[in-house]
Residue, then its C-alpha position, 0 to 999 in steps of 0.5 A: m700372589r701377594p706382594a711382600g712390600v711395595a716400594f719404588l726403587a731405581v733400576s738394577i740391571a745385571m750386565s753379565m749376558p752376552v751381546d746379541v747378534q744385533g749388538q744390543t746389550i741388556g741395558e740397551v734393550f731395557r731402556k728401549v722397552t721400559p716405556s711400554v712396561v707398567v706396574i699394576r696395583a689392584q684392590g679386591r675383596e675375599v672371604r676368609a674365616t674371619g669374614e670379608v677382607r680387602f687386599m691389594e695385589t701388585g703385578s705388572g703388564v705391558l702396553i700393546s696399543p696406542d689406544g691404551k690396551v694392556m696385557t697382564a695376568a688374569h690372577v692379578v686383575h680378574s675379580m678386582d674392584d679397582i685397578t690402577v696402572e703406573f708408568l715409568g715416570g710415575e704417572t698413574v691412570s685408572a684401568k678396567v678389564v675388557a677381556s679375560e681368560p683365567a684358563a690361560d691366566l690372561s687379561l686385557l685392560q683398557l686404560e682411561r688415558v695413555p700418558s704422552d711418554a708411554r710407548p706400545a711394545k712391539m709384539a713378536n711371533s712367539d712361534a719363532v722363539q727357540v729353546g735356548d734363546a736369551v730373554i729378559v723379564v721386566g716387572a715389579p718383583y715384590g713391588l720393586s718397580y722396573s726391575v729386570s732379570t735375564g735368562i733363556v727359554s729352557a722349554r716350551w710346553a703345549p696347552n694342557t700339559v703343565y696345569r689343569t687349571m690353565p688348559l688353554a695356555e701354551f707356556f715358555q719355561t724360563t730361567a729368568a728370575i720370576n717372583t711375586g709382582n712379576s706376574g703379568g709382566p712382559m718377557f722380551s726377546m733380545t730385539g726388544d719385542v714382546i714374546g710372552i706374558v709372565s704367569h708364575n713360578i714353581s718354588k719349594s723354597g718360596g723364592s725363584e728357582g729357575l722354574g718360571f712359566v710365561i704364556t706365549l704371546n701368540t696364545a695371548r694374541q689369540l685369546l685377548l685380541e683375535k677372540k677377545t674372550f668375555w670378561s664376567g667379573l666372576e670368581g668361583q669353582f665347580l662343585p664336585d657331585d658329592v658337594a652338590d648333593l650336600l647343598n641340595l642342588p636339583e637332581n643330577a645337576t652340577g653347579y658353579l659356586v660364585k665366590s666373588v663378583a667384581k664391582g662394575s662387572p657384567a656379573e654385578t650388573m646382572g645381580l649375581r652375588g658372591g659368598n660370605r663365609v668359608v666352610v670346610i667340607d672333606g678338608q676343602d674350603f668352599v665359600l658359601g652364601g652366594d649364588i650357585l650357577l646352574r645354567m649359563m646361556g642355556l647350558a648346564a654349568k659343568p666343566a664340559n660345557l665351559p668352552k661352549v659357554r665361553d664361545e657363546l659369551s664371546r660372540l655377544r654384541p654390546g646390548e645383546p641379552m645374557t641369561v643365567t639360572v642360579l640357586r639362591a637361598g633354596r630358590i631357583m631364579e633366572l637372572t638377565g643382563t646385557a653384554p657390555 
């Protein structure tokens, strides 16, 4: 998702929703929760037909602990080189990714420091949320910081029922407006508790059409806090068998094509390399010139082994060894590193 513009505006609040049973208006809930909401600005690199270019991503997030942990969407920060987080008063601090699960579009940031006027949000049990409940979403649509939208939970979707690329995510569907820049921001109940992390919307027109998808907070809690999914800093794709053959992978081998490697990430420390040119094979773009992972933690690099690889990496303690086998410029190499 790319921001259409980055501007700081005063808050605009629609007051058309009814007061909830505890007597809090939308405005009251908004003022209660904004000290926990952040705007995320990240800088990354990607390879296009014209070569490598730098780009900026704007998203949102929510502070969930006094020591500076922020939940957001993986597609906003996962493979970025530089991340800054802006709070309500305009104070900006640096952040780094400490856990990430692209298969659920979730990442956890650790702030360099926490501003004195910031306040962690209260996290709810999202299993208690019902279809039809009123909700509010706070974020930075199109870079317009601290904007609020309102709606209801219109459906709940079990994992692996909406998107194949996000099989681990349980989703709320919501009528609250979600646009570019809302990604990673919190969805709150009318008591001001976080119940989900905004992922994306489906739109034929390019605008909001009432098909917003939000990862449930219990999914985020499980993957980012309880399990603390390992962050590699890699972005890439598994190769179809026919493309693997074209690229001269070993017989019967599949591979994971490395597109980009975030600066300062465990993958960069191991020496993994991203691609440098785009080629089209059977109508599909592939970024070539980088490493192709053949084995990860001793397991073949294929989609069926991905859960096992995730588990192996998540169990690593700081300083324990990590190993990958790669195909680089026609040579098979083994790279080693240590868990952060």
